[in-house]
C-alpha positions in Angstrom: 162.2 68.2 73.2 161.5 71.2 75.5 158.8 72.4 73.0 157.2 69.0 72.9 157.0 68.7 76.7 155.5 72.2 76.9 152.9 71.3 74.4 151.8 68.3 76.5 151.3 70.7 79.4 149.0 72.8 77.2 146.8 69.7 76.9 145.4 70.5 80.3 144.4 74.0 79.1 142.9 73.0 75.8 140.9 70.2 77.3 138.7 73.1 78.5 138.0 73.8 74.8 138.9 77.5 74.9 137.3 78.1 71.5 134.0 77.4 73.2 134.6 80.4 75.4 133.9 82.6 72.4 130.1 82.4 72.7 130.4 82.6 76.5 132.5 85.8 76.3 130.4 87.3 73.5 127.1 86.8 75.3 128.5 88.0 78.6 129.9 91.2 77.1 126.7 91.7 75.1 124.7 91.4 78.3 127.1 93.9 80.0 126.6 96.3 77.1 122.8 95.9 77.1 122.9 97.0 80.8 124.6 100.2 79.8 122.0 100.9 77.1 118.8 100.0 78.9 119.3 100.2 82.6 119.0 103.8 83.9 119.4 102.8 87.5 122.8 101.4 87.6 124.9 100.5 90.6 128.3 100.1 89.1 130.6 99.7 92.1 131.9 96.4 93.4 130.8 94.1 90.6 134.2 93.3 89.1 133.0 92.4 85.5 136.5 91.3 84.2 137.1 89.0 87.2 133.6 87.6 87.0 134.1 86.8 83.3 137.4 85.1 84.0 135.9 83.0 86.8 132.9 82.2 84.7 135.2 81.0 81.9 137.0 78.7 84.3 133.7 77.3 85.6 132.5 76.7 82.0 135.8 75.0 81.3 134.9 72.5 84.1 131.5 72.1 82.5 133.1 71.3 79.1 135.5 68.8 80.8 132.7 66.9 82.5 130.7 66.9 79.3 133.6 65.1 77.6 134.0 62.6 80.4 130.3 61.7 80.0 130.5 61.6 76.2 133.7 59.5 75.9 132.0 56.8 73.9 130.0 59.1 71.7 132.9 61.4 71.0 135.0 58.5 69.9 132.3 57.4 67.4 131.8 61.0 66.2 135.6 61.3 65.9 135.9 64.5 67.9 137.0 65.8 71.3 139.8 63.2 71.5 141.6 64.3 74.7 139.8 61.8 76.9 138.3 59.6 74.3 141.8 58.7 73.0 143.5 58.6 76.3 145.7 61.7 75.8 144.5 62.8 79.3 143.2 60.1 81.5 139.6 60.1 82.7 140.8 60.4 86.4 143.1 63.3 85.6 140.4 65.1 83.7 137.9 64.5 86.5 140.4 66.0 89.0 140.9 69.0 86.8 137.2 69.5 86.4 136.7 69.4 90.2 139.4 72.0 90.8 138.0 74.2 88.1 134.6 73.9 89.8 135.7 74.6 93.3 138.1 77.5 92.7 135.7 79.8 90.6 132.8 79.2 93.0 135.0 79.8 96.1 136.4 83.0 94.5 132.9 84.1 93.5 131.9 83.8 97.2 134.9 85.8 98.1 133.6 88.6 95.9 130.2 88.4 97.6 127.5 85.9 98.4 125.4 86.9 95.4 128.0 85.8 92.9 128.7 82.6 94.8 125.1 81.6 94.6 124.8 82.6 91.0 127.8 80.4 90.1 126.5 77.5 92.0 123.1 77.7 90.2 124.9 78.0 86.8 127.0 74.9 87.5 124.1 72.8 88.8 122.1 73.6 85.7 124.8 73.6 82.9 127.1 71.1 84.5 125.1 68.5 86.5 121.6 68.7 85.1 122.9 69.1 81.5 125.5 66.3 81.4 125.5 64.0 84.4 123.3 61.0 85.1 120.5 60.5 86.1 119.7 63.8 84.4 121.7 64.1 81.2 119.2 66.6 79.8 121.4 67.3 76.8 120.6 63.8 75.5 116.8 64.5 75.5 115.1 66.5 72.8 113.0 69.0 74.7 115.1 69.1 77.9 118.2 69.8 75.8 116.5 72.9 74.5 115.5 73.9 78.1 119.0 73.6 79.5 120.6 75.4 76.5 118.0 78.2 76.8 118.9 78.6 80.5 122.6 78.5 79.8 122.4 81.3 77.3 120.1 83.3 79.5 122.3 82.9 82.6 125.5 84.0 80.8 123.7 87.1 79.4 122.2 87.8 82.8 125.7 87.5 84.4 127.0 90.1 82.0 124.1 92.4 82.8 124.4 92.0 86.6 128.2 92.5 86.5 127.6 96.0 85.0 125.6 96.9 88.1 121.8 96.8 88.5 119.2 97.1 91.1 116.3 95.8 89.1 115.2 92.7 87.3 115.3 94.0 83.7 117.9 91.4 82.9 115.2 88.7 83.1 113.7 90.1 79.9 116.8 91.4 78.1 118.6 88.1 78.4 115.9 86.2 76.6 116.9 86.9 72.9 120.4 85.6 73.7 118.9 82.4 75.2 116.7 81.9 72.1 119.6 82.5 69.8 121.7 79.9 71.6 119.0 77.4 71.2 119.0 78.0 67.4 122.7 77.2 67.3 122.4 74.3 69.7 119.8 72.6 67.5 122.2 72.8 64.5 125.1 71.3 66.5 123.0 68.2 67.2 122.9 67.4 63.5 126.6 66.3 62.8 126.4 64.1 65.9 123.3 62.2 64.8 125.0 59.0 63.7 127.2 58.6 66.9 124.4 59.7 69.2 121.9 57.3 67.6 124.4 54.4 67.9 124.9 55.3 71.6 121.1 55.3 72.1 121.0 59.1 72.9 117.7 60.7 72.0 118.8 64.2 71.1 116.6 66.6 69.2 118.5 65.7 66.0 118.1 61.9 66.6 114.4 62.2 67.6 113.2 64.4 64.7 115.9 64.0 62.0 118.0 66.6 60.2 115.2 68.3 58.2 112.9 69.0 61.1 115.8 70.1 63.3 117.0 72.7 60.8 113.4 74.0 60.5 113.2 74.4 64.3 116.6 76.1 64.4 115.4 78.5 61.6 112.3 79.3 63.7 114.3 80.0 66.8 116.7 82.3 64.8 113.7 84.2 63.4 112.3 84.5 67.0 115.7 85.9 68.1 115.4 88.6 65.4 111.9 89.5 66.4 112.6 89.7 70.1 115.8 91.7 69.8 114.0 94.1 67.4 111.1 94.6 69.9 113.6 95.2 72.8 115.7 97.5 70.6 118.9 95.4 71.4 121.0 96.1 68.3 124.0 94.2 69.5 122.1 90.9 68.9 119.6 92.1 66.4 122.0 92.8 63.6 124.2 89.6 64.0 121.0 87.5 64.1 119.7 89.2 61.0 123.0 88.7 59.2 123.0 85.0 60.2 119.4 84.3 59.2 120.2 83.7 55.4 122.6 81.0 56.4 119.8 79.2 58.3 117.5 79.7 55.3 120.2 78.2 53.0 120.7 75.2 55.4 116.9 74.6 55.5 116.6 74.6 51.7 119.7 72.6 50.7 119.8 70.3 53.8 123.5 69.9 53.5 125.7 69.3 56.5 128.3 71.8 55.3 125.6 74.5 55.3 124.6 73.5 58.8 128.2 73.8 60.1 128.7 77.1 58.3 125.6 78.5 59.9 126.9 77.6 63.4 130.3 79.0 62.9 129.3 82.3 61.3 126.5 82.9 63.7 129.1 82.9 66.5 131.4 85.0 64.4 128.8 87.7 63.6 127.8 88.0 67.2 131.4 88.3 68.3 132.2 91.0 65.7 129.2 93.0 66.9 130.6 93.0 70.4 134.0 94.0 69.0 132.4 97.1 67.6 131.6 98.4 71.1 134.6 96.8 72.8 137.5 96.8 70.3 139.9 95.2 72.7 137.8 92.1 72.5 138.8 91.6 68.9 142.4 91.2 70.1 141.4 88.6 72.6 139.5 86.7 70.0 142.4 86.8 67.5 144.9 85.7 70.1 142.8 82.8 71.3 142.0 81.7 67.7 145.6 81.7 66.4 147.1 80.4 69.6 144.6 77.5 69.3 145.5 77.0 65.6 149.2 76.9 66.5 148.7 74.4 69.3 146.6 71.9 67.3 149.0 72.2 64.4 152.1 71.6 66.4 150.7 69.1 68.8 148.5 67.0 66.5 149.1 68.3 63.0 145.5 69.4 62.8 144.0 72.4 61.1 141.7 73.5 63.9 139.9 75.7 64.5 138.8 76.8 61.1 135.9 78.5 59.4 135.7 76.1 56.5 132.6 73.9 56.7 
């Protein structure tokens, strides 16, 4: 009885979709490491990288909650993200949690300094409001969805770079491969949702151009990630992108949904493992989050999630 009650409280944590923190954490830490490698004029005091990452994770948790609120109908049709769609957490409660998770990180960021407060506001306006909420809802539009995901990846990498300390604008360039790589993954994620999105009259890239063209575009963006990271000499994204590229090629040739899902999952995995090489403690954080999530979903809903099987 006590265990069951405790699990229901955990619903309010897992509605933030903590497994989606993996790419956020990975890109942030990669940006932080890139600063150490490429910025020779560092100002390392007073940037609080760990605290910034925690606050950014909470802010992105709010973004993920608002995204679910907007997509209740579509998520139900696509049989995923059931916390709000199936009434496990009410829409009003989810909205209240999202508001708290928006205000607190932004306020705390301003407490650090005005720079971080402004950065967090811009990130939320772009990835939360413009991305999900009407009248914008750019995620439901083919080209604008690419634009918002590009900026999302770029801004997280830039946050990592800035948190390491910098007095120049090199991050503008060095964050680009991460943004391009995120677009490649984003395009593939639109494919499994095509039936539900089409029924809900959402014109995502996948709905607009179909599975085959979408995979080809994702392949192109992944190749561009490899080229850009090679030119910049950023090994922490170059090698994961290179390792992931065959999965994109296989998906483009076989045009199977299982290959698409596999490419998404292992692209994130390879990038995360690359960061673990330079920050070994991150491996422990990933393992804990992954297995804690598996335990929760098994105990709470008898689901095998998350998993690497396609």
